[in-house]
C-alpha positions in Angstrom: -19.6 0.3 -21.0 -18.0 -3.1 -22.4 -16.0 -0.8 -24.6 -15.0 1.6 -22.1 -13.8 -1.3 -19.5 -11.5 -2.6 -22.8 -9.7 0.7 -22.9 -8.1 0.6 -19.7 -7.2 2.8 -17.0 -5.3 5.2 -18.5 -8.3 6.0 -21.0 -10.6 7.0 -17.6 -11.2 10.7 -15.9 -10.4 10.9 -12.2 -13.8 10.5 -11.2 -14.6 6.9 -12.8 -15.5 4.1 -10.9 -12.9 1.1 -11.4 -13.1 -2.9 -10.7 -11.0 -4.5 -8.5 -9.7 -6.3 -11.6 -8.4 -2.4 -13.2 -7.1 -1.5 -9.8 -5.3 -5.1 -9.6 -3.6 -4.7 -13.1 -3.0 -0.9 -13.0 -0.9 -1.9 -9.5 0.1 -5.1 -9.9 -1.7 -6.7 -7.1 -2.9 -9.2 -6.1 -6.7 -10.0 -5.1 -5.4 -11.1 -1.7 -3.6 -7.6 -1.6 -5.8 -5.3 -2.4 -8.3 -7.1 0.2 -5.3 -6.2 2.8 -5.0 -2.6 1.8 -8.9 -2.2 2.3 -8.9 -4.3 5.6 -5.8 -3.1 7.5 -4.5 0.0 5.7 -8.0 2.4 5.1 -7.9 1.9 1.1 -11.5 3.6 0.6 -13.9 2.2 -2.0 -17.9 1.3 -2.6 -19.6 -1.5 -1.9 -22.2 -2.5 -3.8 -22.5 -6.2 -2.7 -20.4 -8.6 -0.6 -18.9 -9.4 -4.1 -18.4 -6.4 -5.9 -16.1 -3.5 -5.6 -15.3 -0.8 -7.1 -12.7 2.4 -6.6 -12.4 6.0 -7.8 -9.3 7.0 -8.7 -8.8 9.9 -7.3 -9.9 8.2 -3.5 -6.8 6.2 -4.8 -4.0 8.8 -5.3 -5.5 10.8 -2.2 -5.4 7.3 0.0 -1.5 6.9 -2.0 -0.8 10.1 -0.6 -1.3 10.2 3.0 0.4 6.7 2.9 3.3 6.9 1.2 6.8 6.1 2.6 9.7 8.5 1.9 12.8 7.2 2.2 15.6 9.6 3.3 19.2 9.0 2.4 21.5 8.2 5.7 24.0 11.0 6.5 27.4 9.7 7.1 29.2 11.6 9.9 32.3 13.5 9.5 35.5 12.7 11.4 34.7 15.6 13.7 31.1 15.1 14.4 32.0 11.0 14.9 34.6 12.4 17.5 32.4 14.3 19.0 29.7 11.9 19.5 32.2 9.6 20.8 33.6 12.3 23.2 37.2 12.7 21.9 37.1 16.2 21.7 
């Protein structure tokens, strides 16, 4: 088990459990940021004890898909559209 942990996140299958340290490392999160995602944003986790939590990789990916933000570029109105909006036509 210790050797598997040392191999890192990329070596594990999608249904394996990941420690908080693994998730923080994979996403560049602090412990406080990960805690906030659990408490306030609903990130799923498995609670073994008050100090031991783990995460299914598939849960993290699915949660991310449901909570992603897609920014679409703003469309600049043409001169005609701007004139119509102002009531100049």
